[in-house]
C-alpha positions as CSV (number, residue, x, y, z in Angstrom):
1,M,-154.8,-100.3,93.0
2,T,-155.5,-102.0,89.6
3,R,-158.7,-100.0,89.4
4,R,-156.8,-96.7,89.6
5,S,-153.9,-97.7,87.3
6,G,-156.0,-99.3,84.6
7,A,-154.2,-102.6,84.9
8,R,-156.2,-105.8,84.4
9,G,-154.8,-107.5,87.5
10,A,-151.7,-108.1,89.5
11,I,-148.6,-109.1,87.6
12,G,-145.1,-110.3,88.5
13,V,-141.9,-108.5,87.5
14,S,-138.3,-109.5,87.1
15,Y,-136.7,-106.7,88.9
16,G,-136.1,-106.0,92.6
17,T,-137.6,-103.6,95.2
18,D,-137.5,-103.3,98.9
19,A,-141.1,-104.7,99.1
20,G,-139.8,-108.2,100.0
21,R,-137.9,-106.8,103.0
22,L,-140.8,-104.7,104.1
23,E,-143.2,-107.7,103.8
24,A,-140.9,-109.5,106.2
25,L,-141.5,-106.7,108.7
26,G,-145.3,-107.1,108.3
27,C,-145.8,-104.2,105.8
28,R,-148.1,-104.8,102.8
29,S,-146.6,-103.2,99.8
30,V,-147.6,-102.2,96.2
31,V,-144.9,-101.5,93.7
32,F,-146.1,-98.9,91.3
33,G,-144.6,-96.5,88.8
34,P,-145.0,-95.1,85.4
35,G,-143.1,-96.4,82.4
36,D,-142.3,-99.8,80.9
37,I,-139.6,-101.9,82.7
38,S,-138.3,-103.1,79.3
39,V,-136.8,-99.7,78.7
40,A,-136.0,-98.8,82.3
41,H,-132.5,-98.6,83.9
42,R,-130.5,-98.8,80.6
43,A,-129.0,-96.5,78.1
44,N,-131.6,-94.1,76.5
45,E,-134.2,-94.9,79.2
46,W,-137.5,-93.2,78.4
47,M,-141.1,-92.9,79.5
48,P,-144.2,-91.6,77.7
49,V,-145.0,-88.1,78.9
50,E,-148.6,-89.0,79.4
51,E,-147.7,-91.7,81.9
52,Y,-145.5,-89.3,83.8
53,R,-148.4,-86.8,84.0
54,R,-150.9,-89.5,85.1
55,A,-148.8,-91.0,87.9
56,P,-149.2,-88.3,90.6
57,G,-153.0,-88.3,90.2
58,I,-153.2,-92.1,90.6
59,I,-151.0,-92.0,93.7
60,E,-153.1,-89.1,95.2
61,S,-156.3,-91.0,94.6
62,I,-154.9,-94.1,96.3
63,I,-153.9,-92.0,99.3
64,D,-157.3,-90.4,99.4
65,D,-159.0,-93.8,99.3
66,A,-156.8,-95.0,102.1
67,S,-157.4,-91.9,104.2
68,A,-161.2,-92.3,103.7
69,M,-161.0,-95.9,105.1
70,S,-159.2,-94.9,108.3
């Protein structure tokens, strides 16, 4: 995942997702999305257009990689 997104490694975040509940059911999860959490979910929320454009390609490549492994 980090190879596709350009991240330098796994990071922790201070917001919530359903990933914890899914993990309890035995599902491995990755929380991924474009934008910066520091400007998300508040007045005047914004996201760089380039990140919005890149996100579908990254997700598709992850799906392709997973499909090739099965």
